[in-house]
GUZABA-765597 format. One record per residue (C-alpha): x, y, z; residue number from 1. Coordinates in steps of 0.05 Angstrom, whole numbers, plus 32768, in hexadecimal, padded with zeros to 4 digits. Layout:
<nodes>
<<X; Y; Z>; NUM>;
...
</nodes>
This chain:
<nodes>
<<83AE; 8254; 7BF0>; 1>;
<<8361; 8263; 7BE6>; 2>;
<<8350; 82A4; 7BC9>; 3>;
<<8315; 82DA; 7BCA>; 4>;
<<8301; 830E; 7B9C>; 5>;
<<82F5; 8355; 7BBB>; 6>;
<<82AB; 8369; 7BB0>; 7>;
<<82A2; 838F; 7B70>; 8>;
<<82E7; 838C; 7B5A>; 9>;
<<8316; 835A; 7B38>; 10>;
<<8347; 8359; 7B70>; 11>;
<<8357; 8316; 7B82>; 12>;
<<8375; 830C; 7BCA>; 13>;
<<838E; 82D6; 7BF3>; 14>;
<<8363; 82B7; 7C2F>; 15>;
<<8397; 82C8; 7C5C>; 16>;
<<83B2; 830A; 7C5C>; 17>;
<<83EF; 831C; 7C84>; 18>;
<<83E7; 8351; 7CBC>; 19>;
<<8422; 8380; 7CC6>; 20>;
<<8413; 83A6; 7D07>; 21>;
<<8454; 8379; 7D24>; 22>;
<<8480; 83A6; 7CF4>; 23>;
<<8470; 83E3; 7D19>; 24>;
<<8497; 83DD; 7D55>; 25>;
<<84E1; 83EF; 7D58>; 26>;
<<8515; 83E4; 7D8C>; 27>;
<<8513; 8427; 7DA3>; 28>;
<<84C3; 842A; 7DA4>; 29>;
<<84A7; 83E4; 7DAB>; 30>;
<<845D; 83DB; 7D9B>; 31>;
<<8431; 83C9; 7DDF>; 32>;
<<8416; 8388; 7DBD>; 33>;
<<8451; 8373; 7D8C>; 34>;
<<848C; 838C; 7DAD>; 35>;
<<84C4; 839D; 7D78>; 36>;
<<84D2; 837A; 7D33>; 37>;
<<8518; 8388; 7D0A>; 38>;
<<8518; 8387; 7CBC>; 39>;
<<8538; 8348; 7CB6>; 40>;
<<84FF; 8328; 7CDD>; 41>;
<<84CE; 834A; 7CB3>; 42>;
<<84ED; 8339; 7C75>; 43>;
<<84EF; 82EE; 7C86>; 44>;
<<84A3; 82F4; 7C9C>; 45>;
<<848E; 830F; 7C58>; 46>;
<<84BB; 82E1; 7C30>; 47>;
<<8499; 82AA; 7C4E>; 48>;
<<8456; 82C5; 7C4A>; 49>;
<<845D; 82CD; 7C00>; 50>;
<<847A; 8287; 7BF5>; 51>;
<<843B; 826D; 7C15>; 52>;
<<840D; 8290; 7BEE>; 53>;
<<83F4; 82D1; 7C12>; 54>;
<<83E9; 8308; 7BDA>; 55>;
<<83D4; 8341; 7C0F>; 56>;
<<83F4; 8361; 7C47>; 57>;
<<83D2; 8396; 7C74>; 58>;
<<83F0; 83CC; 7C9E>; 59>;
<<83DF; 8413; 7CB4>; 60>;
<<83F9; 8457; 7CC1>; 61>;
<<83E6; 844C; 7D0C>; 62>;
<<841A; 840E; 7D0F>; 63>;
<<8453; 8434; 7D26>; 64>;
<<8443; 8478; 7D01>; 65>;
<<8454; 8459; 7CC0>; 66>;
<<8486; 842E; 7CD6>; 67>;
<<8467; 83EE; 7CC7>; 68>;
<<8459; 8402; 7C7B>; 69>;
<<84A2; 8419; 7C76>; 70>;
<<84B9; 83D4; 7C8F>; 71>;
<<8484; 83AE; 7C60>; 72>;
<<84A0; 83D2; 7C25>; 73>;
<<84E3; 83BD; 7C2F>; 74>;
<<84CE; 8373; 7C3B>; 75>;
<<84A6; 8374; 7BFB>; 76>;
<<84D5; 8395; 7BD0>; 77>;
<<84C9; 838E; 7B88>; 78>;
<<849E; 8350; 7B92>; 79>;
<<8467; 8375; 7BA5>; 80>;
<<8456; 8389; 7B53>; 81>;
<<847E; 8351; 7B34>; 82>;
<<8453; 831D; 7B58>; 83>;
<<8413; 8344; 7B5F>; 84>;
<<840C; 834C; 7BA1>; 85>;
<<83E2; 837D; 7BCA>; 86>;
<<83EC; 83AE; 7BFF>; 87>;
<<83B2; 83C6; 7C2F>; 88>;
<<83BE; 83FD; 7C5D>; 89>;
<<8392; 8435; 7C89>; 90>;
<<8396; 847B; 7C99>; 91>;
<<837F; 8487; 7CE4>; 92>;
<<83A1; 8497; 7D28>; 93>;
<<8396; 84AD; 7D74>; 94>;
<<83B8; 84D4; 7DA4>; 95>;
<<83B5; 84DE; 7DF0>; 96>;
<<837D; 8518; 7DDB>; 97>;
<<8355; 84E6; 7DB2>; 98>;
<<8349; 84CD; 7D6E>; 99>;
<<8361; 84F8; 7D36>; 100>;
<<8328; 8512; 7D0D>; 101>;
<<8341; 850C; 7CC2>; 102>;
<<8330; 8548; 7C8F>; 103>;
<<8335; 853C; 7C48>; 104>;
<<8380; 855C; 7C49>; 105>;
<<8394; 852E; 7C87>; 106>;
<<837B; 84EF; 7C5B>; 107>;
<<83A7; 850C; 7C1E>; 108>;
<<83E3; 8510; 7C46>; 109>;
<<83DA; 84D7; 7C6F>; 110>;
<<83D6; 84B2; 7C2E>; 111>;
<<8414; 84D1; 7C12>; 112>;
<<843C; 84BC; 7C4E>; 113>;
<<8425; 847A; 7C47>; 114>;
<<8433; 847B; 7BFD>; 115>;
<<847E; 8493; 7C0D>; 116>;
<<8489; 845F; 7C45>; 117>;
<<846C; 8429; 7C1A>; 118>;
<<849C; 8444; 7BE1>; 119>;
<<8461; 843A; 7BB1>; 120>;
<<8436; 8468; 7B87>; 121>;
<<83EF; 843E; 7B9A>; 122>;
<<83D3; 8415; 7BCC>; 123>;
<<83A3; 83D7; 7BBF>; 124>;
<<8374; 83EE; 7BF8>; 125>;
<<8371; 8426; 7C21>; 126>;
<<8349; 841F; 7C5F>; 127>;
<<8327; 8456; 7C96>; 128>;
<<834B; 8433; 7CD3>; 129>;
<<830D; 844A; 7D02>; 130>;
<<82D0; 8467; 7CF5>; 131>;
<<82E2; 84A1; 7D29>; 132>;
<<831B; 84B0; 7D02>; 133>;
<<82ED; 84D0; 7CD2>; 134>;
<<82DC; 851D; 7CD8>; 135>;
<<829D; 850C; 7CAB>; 136>;
<<8287; 84D5; 7C81>; 137>;
<<8281; 8504; 7C43>; 138>;
<<82C2; 8524; 7C4A>; 139>;
<<82E7; 84DD; 7C4D>; 140>;
<<82C1; 84C3; 7C16>; 141>;
<<82D2; 84FA; 7BE8>; 142>;
<<8319; 84F8; 7BFC>; 143>;
<<8319; 84B1; 7BEC>; 144>;
<<82F7; 84AF; 7BAB>; 145>;
<<8328; 84E7; 7B95>; 146>;
<<8365; 84BC; 7BA8>; 147>;
<<8346; 8480; 7B7F>; 148>;
<<8338; 84B2; 7B44>; 149>;
<<8387; 84C8; 7B49>; 150>;
<<83A0; 847D; 7B49>; 151>;
<<83C4; 8483; 7B8E>; 152>;
<<838A; 844D; 7BA6>; 153>;
<<836E; 8414; 7B7F>; 154>;
<<8336; 8408; 7BB4>; 155>;
<<8321; 841D; 7BFA>; 156>;
<<82FF; 8401; 7C32>; 157>;
<<82EF; 840C; 7C7D>; 158>;
<<8302; 83EA; 7CBC>; 159>;
<<82E3; 83E4; 7D03>; 160>;
<<82A4; 83FE; 7CE2>; 161>;
<<8260; 83EB; 7D05>; 162>;
<<821B; 83E4; 7CE0>; 163>;
<<820F; 8431; 7CEB>; 164>;
<<824D; 8448; 7CD4>; 165>;
<<824B; 8420; 7C90>; 166>;
<<81FF; 843C; 7C84>; 167>;
<<821E; 8488; 7C8D>; 168>;
<<825E; 8474; 7C64>; 169>;
<<8236; 8457; 7C27>; 170>;
<<8202; 8492; 7C2F>; 171>;
<<8239; 84BC; 7C24>; 172>;
<<8248; 849B; 7BE3>; 173>;
<<827B; 846F; 7BFD>; 174>;
<<828C; 8431; 7BD9>; 175>;
<<82B4; 840B; 7C0B>; 176>;
<<82CA; 83C2; 7BF2>; 177>;
<<82DC; 83AA; 7C3A>; 178>;
<<82D1; 83B2; 7C83>; 179>;
<<8305; 839C; 7CAF>; 180>;
<<82EF; 8381; 7CF3>; 181>;
<<82FF; 8356; 7D29>; 182>;
<<82E7; 830A; 7D1C>; 183>;
<<82F4; 82C9; 7D39>; 184>;
<<82D9; 828D; 7D5A>; 185>;
<<82DD; 82B6; 7D9E>; 186>;
<<82CB; 82F5; 7D84>; 187>;
<<828A; 82F3; 7D59>; 188>;
<<8262; 8332; 7D6B>; 189>;
<<826E; 8348; 7D1E>; 190>;
<<8238; 8311; 7D0F>; 191>;
<<8200; 8339; 7D31>; 192>;
<<81FB; 837C; 7D04>; 193>;
<<8239; 8382; 7CE4>; 194>;
<<823F; 8349; 7CB6>; 195>;
<<81F8; 8351; 7CA4>; 196>;
<<8204; 839E; 7C91>; 197>;
<<8241; 8386; 7C66>; 198>;
<<821B; 8354; 7C43>; 199>;
<<81E4; 8389; 7C31>; 200>;
<<8214; 83B4; 7C17>; 201>;
<<8245; 8386; 7BF1>; 202>;
<<8279; 8395; 7C20>; 203>;
<<82AE; 8357; 7C30>; 204>;
<<82CB; 8348; 7C75>; 205>;
<<8318; 834F; 7C7E>; 206>;
<<831A; 8324; 7CCB>; 207>;
<<834D; 8343; 7CF5>; 208>;
<<8365; 831A; 7D38>; 209>;
<<834D; 82DB; 7D19>; 210>;
<<836D; 82B2; 7D4D>; 211>;
<<835E; 82E6; 7D86>; 212>;
<<83A5; 82F7; 7D8B>; 213>;
<<83BB; 82B2; 7D9C>; 214>;
<<8389; 8294; 7DC3>; 215>;
<<836A; 826D; 7D8E>; 216>;
<<83B2; 8246; 7D85>; 217>;
<<83A5; 821E; 7DBF>; 218>;
<<83E0; 822D; 7DE6>; 219>;
<<83C0; 825A; 7E1C>; 220>;
<<839E; 822F; 7E4E>; 221>;
<<8387; 8266; 7E81>; 222>;
<<8387; 82B5; 7E83>; 223>;
<<83C4; 82BC; 7EAD>; 224>;
<<83EB; 8295; 7E6C>; 225>;
<<83D7; 82D0; 7E3C>; 226>;
<<840B; 8305; 7E36>; 227>;
<<83F7; 834C; 7E5A>; 228>;
<<83F5; 8371; 7E11>; 229>;
<<83C1; 833D; 7DFF>; 230>;
<<8393; 8342; 7E39>; 231>;
<<836E; 8382; 7E26>; 232>;
<<8332; 8367; 7E03>; 233>;
<<82EC; 835C; 7E22>; 234>;
<<82FC; 8314; 7E2C>; 235>;
<<8329; 8328; 7E65>; 236>;
<<8315; 834A; 7EA3>; 237>;
<<832C; 8398; 7EA0>; 238>;
<<834E; 838A; 7EDD>; 239>;
<<837E; 8359; 7EBB>; 240>;
<<83AD; 838C; 7E9E>; 241>;
<<83B8; 83D8; 7EA5>; 242>;
<<83B3; 83DB; 7E55>; 243>;
<<8368; 83CA; 7E5B>; 244>;
<<8338; 8402; 7E4E>; 245>;
<<82F5; 83DD; 7E4F>; 246>;
<<82E8; 83DA; 7E94>; 247>;
<<82BA; 839B; 7E98>; 248>;
<<82BD; 8359; 7EBD>; 249>;
<<82D4; 8336; 7E7E>; 250>;
<<82BF; 82EB; 7E65>; 251>;
<<82FC; 82C3; 7E7B>; 252>;
<<82D9; 8287; 7E8B>; 253>;
<<82B0; 8284; 7E50>; 254>;
<<82E8; 8293; 7E23>; 255>;
<<8316; 825F; 7E3E>; 256>;
<<82DD; 8229; 7E3D>; 257>;
<<82D0; 823A; 7DF9>; 258>;
<<831E; 8233; 7DE9>; 259>;
<<831F; 81F5; 7E09>; 260>;
<<82E2; 81DC; 7DE2>; 261>;
<<8300; 81EC; 7D9C>; 262>;
<<8344; 81CF; 7DB2>; 263>;
<<8321; 818A; 7DC8>; 264>;
<<82F9; 818D; 7D85>; 265>;
<<8330; 8195; 7D58>; 266>;
<<835F; 8166; 7D77>; 267>;
<<831F; 812E; 7D6F>; 268>;
<<8309; 813F; 7D34>; 269>;
<<8338; 8166; 7D05>; 270>;
<<837A; 8158; 7CEB>; 271>;
<<8397; 819B; 7CEC>; 272>;
<<83A9; 81C9; 7D2A>; 273>;
<<837A; 81F4; 7D52>; 274>;
<<839B; 822E; 7D33>; 275>;
<<838B; 820F; 7CEA>; 276>;
<<834C; 81FC; 7D02>; 277>;
<<8334; 8246; 7D1A>; 278>;
<<834F; 826B; 7CDE>; 279>;
<<8328; 8239; 7CB1>; 280>;
<<82ED; 8248; 7CD5>; 281>;
<<82F2; 828F; 7CC6>; 282>;
<<8309; 8287; 7C7F>; 283>;
<<82C4; 8259; 7C77>; 284>;
<<8295; 8295; 7C8E>; 285>;
<<8272; 82AD; 7C4D>; 286>;
<<8282; 82FB; 7C52>; 287>;
<<82CA; 82F1; 7C63>; 288>;
<<82FE; 8303; 7C28>; 289>;
<<8336; 82F4; 7C53>; 290>;
<<8350; 82F0; 7CA0>; 291>;
<<838C; 831A; 7CB3>; 292>;
<<83C2; 82F4; 7CDB>; 293>;
<<83FD; 8317; 7CFA>; 294>;
<<8442; 82E6; 7D05>; 295>;
<<8483; 82F6; 7D2D>; 296>;
<<84A9; 82BE; 7D06>; 297>;
<<84A6; 8299; 7CBB>; 298>;
<<8492; 825E; 7CE1>; 299>;
<<8450; 827E; 7D00>; 300>;
<<843D; 8296; 7CB9>; 301>;
<<843E; 824F; 7C9B>; 302>;
<<8415; 823B; 7CD3>; 303>;
<<83DF; 8275; 7CC9>; 304>;
<<83E4; 8267; 7C7D>; 305>;
<<83C6; 8220; 7C7B>; 306>;
<<8380; 8220; 7C74>; 307>;
<<8354; 81DF; 7C7A>; 308>;
<<8312; 81D1; 7C56>; 309>;
<<82DF; 81CA; 7C8D>; 310>;
<<8295; 81B0; 7C7D>; 311>;
<<825B; 81DA; 7C8E>; 312>;
<<824C; 81A6; 7CC6>; 313>;
<<8291; 81B3; 7CE6>; 314>;
<<828D; 8201; 7CDF>; 315>;
<<824B; 81FB; 7D02>; 316>;
<<8263; 81CC; 7D37>; 317>;
<<829C; 8202; 7D49>; 318>;
<<8267; 823C; 7D46>; 319>;
<<8240; 8219; 7D7E>; 320>;
<<827F; 8213; 7DAA>; 321>;
<<8284; 8259; 7DB3>; 322>;
<<8239; 826E; 7DA9>; 323>;
<<8235; 827F; 7DF3>; 324>;
<<826E; 82AF; 7DF7>; 325>;
<<8251; 82D1; 7DB6>; 326>;
<<8212; 82D4; 7DDF>; 327>;
<<822E; 82EE; 7E1E>; 328>;
<<825E; 8325; 7DFC>; 329>;
<<8228; 833E; 7DD3>; 330>;
<<822A; 8367; 7D97>; 331>;
<<825E; 8399; 7DAA>; 332>;
<<8297; 8388; 7D73>; 333>;
<<82CD; 83B8; 7D94>; 334>;
<<82F4; 8387; 7DB8>; 335>;
<<8315; 83B4; 7DE1>; 336>;
<<82E7; 83ED; 7DF9>; 337>;
<<82A7; 83EC; 7E2A>; 338>;
<<827E; 8418; 7DFE>; 339>;
<<8288; 8403; 7DAE>; 340>;
<<82AA; 8435; 7D7F>; 341>;
<<8281; 8411; 7D46>; 342>;
<<823F; 8421; 7D63>; 343>;
</nodes>
């Protein structure tokens, strides 16, 4: 497994990170996207990830109200310390009334709840889940710096931050090492403004949805093939599912034309699967520290942990296949909404 070092630290992480959102759904309260998962299934997935060289696991309080963190803790057991594994988590939640604005007390309470769920006294990377979860950048930075000084977190980062969000955070004294954003061959809006801002501030990218919720595995050939819970993004018409909130016409033809082009190129030129090629394209982008991939089975973990070494020419050719879609979707890096929360 290839690795990378987080900027300004000595922390080395695997290029593939196991996303643990799927651990947040229970039989009684299934997740809208992932459904439910029992502890044994999570144990098997985490064990396979470790065997395949994954060293970092990403979770959040928002994934089932700390449920994902608790399941991950049980699955990791003593291996977290004995094998030098890293946990990344996040604070931030929403309700019917909108985003919760976290005070310093809220951040401290959420962190303590995460530490209890994770059965640990420190988190390797603690992240602000959304910029709208901050009461202010100044309050958030002070709380994170205090938690770092206390040894409760090793480093902190942000998630879903646009260039202005990042500028404000840094101006408040923030020293984030990562920005977790949606990034894949079909969702490249972050290349417009966000990646340049991260490069300027020495912030690495953690790319989530690197397979665009399975679209880049190649198994879906038309919009109707995609499960309803995965049709919420701006790739699909707002009328495609009642779960959508963007209200736009979508980019279904361009999206599936792009998928077909990547599928055909991979089959003709690369000795790997379309999923491996797509993940390797992300891993080959200079600002990306890791790509975060979820899995429902150990077999999916092993498939996602494979990375191929692509040449600059191959990377460029794959980029060209989705340039038209990138231009059409514009610089709004929020996959879900018409108005970006990352402005």
